C-alpha positions as CSV (number, residue, x, y, z in Angstrom):
1,L,138.3,69.5,116.4
2,L,134.7,69.3,116.0
3,H,135.4,70.8,112.4
4,A,138.5,68.1,111.8
5,G,135.4,65.3,112.7
6,I,136.9,64.5,116.1
7,R,134.3,63.4,118.2
8,S,135.6,62.1,121.2
9,G,135.2,63.3,124.9
10,M,138.6,63.2,125.7
11,A,139.7,64.7,122.3
12,V,140.3,68.3,124.2
13,S,142.4,67.1,127.0
14,L,144.5,64.9,124.8
15,F,145.0,67.3,122.1
16,A,146.0,69.9,125.2
17,G,148.1,67.1,126.9
18,I,150.1,66.7,123.2
19,K,151.0,70.3,122.9
20,T,152.2,70.5,126.3
21,L,154.6,67.1,126.1
22,L,155.5,68.6,122.5
23,T,156.4,72.0,124.0
24,F,158.9,70.5,126.6
25,L,160.2,67.2,124.3
26,F,161.4,69.5,121.8
27,P,163.6,71.5,124.2
28,V,165.1,68.5,125.7
29,C,165.8,66.4,122.8
30,F,167.8,69.6,121.4
31,A,169.4,69.7,124.9
32,A,170.3,66.3,124.8
33,W,171.8,66.3,121.1
34,V,174.3,69.5,121.8
35,W,175.1,67.2,125.5
36,L,175.8,64.1,123.4
37,F,178.1,65.8,120.8
38,G,179.4,68.2,123.0
39,E,179.4,71.1,120.7
40,A,180.0,74.4,122.0
41,W,176.8,76.9,121.4
42,P,177.5,80.4,122.3
43,P,174.5,80.7,125.5
44,L,172.6,83.5,123.4
45,L,171.8,81.0,120.3
46,F,171.5,77.9,123.0
47,W,168.9,79.7,124.2
48,T,167.4,81.2,121.7
49,V,166.9,77.4,119.6
50,V,165.4,75.9,123.0
51,M,162.9,78.5,122.9
52,A,162.5,78.1,119.2
53,S,161.5,74.9,119.6
54,A,159.4,75.3,122.4
55,A,157.6,77.1,120.4
56,A,157.3,74.4,117.4
57,G,156.4,72.0,119.9
58,Y,153.7,74.2,120.8
59,Y,152.3,75.4,117.6
60,T,152.7,72.1,115.7
61,P,149.5,70.1,117.1
62,D,148.2,73.3,115.8
63,L,149.2,72.8,112.3
64,V,148.4,69.6,111.8
65,L,144.7,70.1,112.8
66,H,144.4,73.3,110.9
67,Q,145.8,71.0,107.5
68,Q,143.2,68.3,108.8
69,I,140.1,70.9,108.6
70,R,141.3,72.0,105.5
71,R,141.2,68.6,103.7
72,R,137.8,67.5,105.5
73,Q,136.1,70.7,104.6
74,K,137.4,70.5,101.1
75,I,135.8,66.9,100.7
76,L,132.9,68.1,102.2
77,F,132.7,71.2,99.8
78,H,132.6,68.8,96.7
79,A,130.5,66.1,98.1
80,V,127.4,68.7,99.3
81,P,125.7,69.8,95.8
82,D,125.2,66.0,95.0
83,A,123.9,65.4,98.4
84,L,121.4,68.2,97.6
85,D,120.5,67.0,94.3
86,L,119.7,63.1,95.8
87,M,118.3,64.9,98.8
88,R,115.6,66.5,97.1
89,L,115.3,63.6,94.5
90,C,114.0,62.0,97.7
91,V,111.7,65.0,98.6
92,Q,110.2,64.9,95.0
93,A,109.5,61.7,95.5
94,G,107.4,62.0,98.3
95,L,109.8,62.0,102.0
96,G,109.9,64.5,104.5
97,L,113.0,66.5,104.9
98,D,113.9,64.3,108.0
99,A,113.5,60.7,106.2
100,A,115.6,62.5,103.5
101,I,118.7,63.3,105.1
102,E,118.6,60.0,106.7
103,R,118.2,58.3,103.1
104,V,121.1,60.2,101.7
105,G,123.3,59.9,104.6
106,R,122.7,56.1,103.7
107,E,123.3,56.5,100.5
108,M,127.1,58.3,100.0
109,R,128.4,56.0,102.8
110,L,130.8,54.7,99.9
111,S,131.1,58.3,97.9
112,C,131.5,60.5,100.9
113,P,132.2,58.7,104.5
114,Q,132.6,62.1,105.9
115,L,129.3,63.6,104.9
116,S,127.7,60.5,105.7
117,D,128.4,60.4,109.1
118,E,127.4,64.3,109.5
119,L,123.9,63.4,108.1
120,A,123.7,60.4,110.2
121,L,124.5,62.5,113.4
122,T,121.5,64.5,112.4
123,G,119.2,62.1,111.9
124,L,119.9,60.5,115.1
125,E,119.5,63.9,116.8
126,L,115.7,64.5,114.8
127,R,114.9,60.7,116.0
128,A,116.2,61.7,119.7
129,G,113.5,64.4,119.8
130,S,115.5,67.4,118.9
131,T,113.6,69.9,116.8
132,R,114.8,70.1,113.0
133,A,116.1,73.5,113.5
134,Q,118.5,72.7,116.3
135,A,119.3,69.6,114.9
136,L,120.1,71.7,111.1
137,R,122.3,74.0,113.1
138,N,124.7,71.8,115.1
139,L,125.2,70.0,111.5
140,S,126.1,73.5,110.7
141,L,128.8,74.0,113.4
142,R,130.4,70.2,112.9
143,M,130.9,71.2,109.4
144,G,132.4,74.6,109.5
145,L,131.4,75.9,105.8
146,P,130.2,78.7,104.9
147,D,128.0,77.6,102.2
148,V,126.4,74.8,105.1
149,E,125.4,77.6,107.0
150,G,123.5,79.4,104.4
151,L,121.7,76.0,103.5
152,V,120.9,75.2,106.9
153,A,119.4,78.7,107.0
154,M,117.7,78.5,103.7
155,L,116.2,75.3,105.0
156,I,115.0,77.0,108.4
157,Q,113.1,79.6,106.6
158,A,111.7,77.4,104.0
159,D,110.4,75.3,106.9
160,R,109.0,78.2,108.7
161,F,107.1,80.1,105.9
162,G,105.8,76.8,103.9
163,T,107.9,77.7,101.3
164,S,109.0,74.6,98.3
165,I,112.2,72.6,100.1
166,S,112.4,71.1,97.1
167,E,113.2,74.5,94.7
168,S,114.9,75.7,97.8
169,L,117.7,72.7,97.5
170,E,117.6,72.7,94.0
171,V,118.7,76.7,94.3
172,H,121.5,76.4,96.6
173,S,123.0,72.7,94.8
174,D,123.3,75.4,91.8
175,A,124.7,78.0,93.2
176,L,127.6,75.8,94.8
177,R,128.1,74.1,91.8
178,T,129.0,77.7,90.3
179,K,131.0,78.7,93.1
180,R,133.0,75.2,92.6
181,R,133.1,75.9,88.6
182,L,134.8,79.0,89.8
183,I,137.1,78.4,92.2
184,A,138.3,75.6,89.8
185,E,138.4,78.2,86.5
186,E,140.9,80.8,89.4
187,A,142.7,78.0,90.2
188,A,143.4,77.4,86.0
189,A,143.8,80.9,85.4
190,K,147.0,80.9,87.9
191,L,148.4,78.3,86.4
192,P,150.6,80.1,83.6
193,I,152.1,82.6,86.6
194,K,153.2,79.8,88.4
195,L,154.4,78.3,86.1
196,L,156.9,81.1,85.4
197,V,159.0,80.3,88.0
198,P,160.3,77.0,86.9
199,L,160.4,77.8,83.5
200,I,162.5,80.7,84.3
201,F,164.7,79.1,87.0
202,C,165.0,75.3,85.7
203,V,163.8,75.2,81.8
204,F,165.3,78.2,80.4
205,P,168.4,77.9,81.6
206,A,168.9,74.4,80.5
207,L,167.4,75.1,77.0
208,M,169.8,78.2,76.6
209,T,173.1,75.6,77.4
210,V,171.7,73.0,74.7
211,L,171.2,75.6,72.1
212,L,174.0,77.9,72.7
213,G,176.7,75.8,73.9
214,P,177.9,74.6,70.6
215,V,177.7,78.1,69.5
216,V,180.0,79.1,72.1
217,I,182.1,76.3,71.7
218,S,182.5,76.8,68.3
219,I,183.3,80.4,68.4
220,T,185.8,79.3,71.0
221,Q,187.5,77.0,68.8
222,H,187.6,79.9,65.8
223,L,189.1,82.3,68.2
224,F,191.9,81.0,70.4
225,P,193.9,79.7,67.1
226,L,193.6,83.3,65.8
227,V,194.5,84.8,69.6
228,N,197.6,82.8,69.3
229,N,198.8,83.5,65.9
């Protein structure tokens, strides 16, 4: 639920309640439909559909939640490199890492509200007295991205050993941009293969009909008189 951006204290109880409700609601709706329309279902088929509808009601919230997590993590993945560039500029301008995180969170309010909220929470944890390492680890846990886990580990090591945070942010930002470009190139390389299915089953039959249709009609018109004669 944290990965989906749901932080309410009642979220777990509400999610479990929705799963329980749908588990019983789907079979009841199916049984009511069978009873209203009076269709005669074989007992084995009826109970199979009842169990399948109960399983569908139980797993539907999980599917919706996973879809929301994937959508949110995709947005965060594309926004992290820009945030790192802004953070690097803030550090080079003389701000500390804590102030840079808070400033970047404010600046990205319009472009990426999800990342802005996560950085704002990290800033609140730092102001509340939490250590920098713990606040960064909590940020990684809330976002659930492997790239952010690597970023957090890099920042903790840079803070511990006194290395340049600006250079570390620059290197990690370039790595994330390279990974994002490779993902786009991979998707572009898969596109011709995915286009084969609609081309073969949709475009090609219509094209063959347009090209060979007049030829078939002409051959038929010339052959049938000869056969009749």
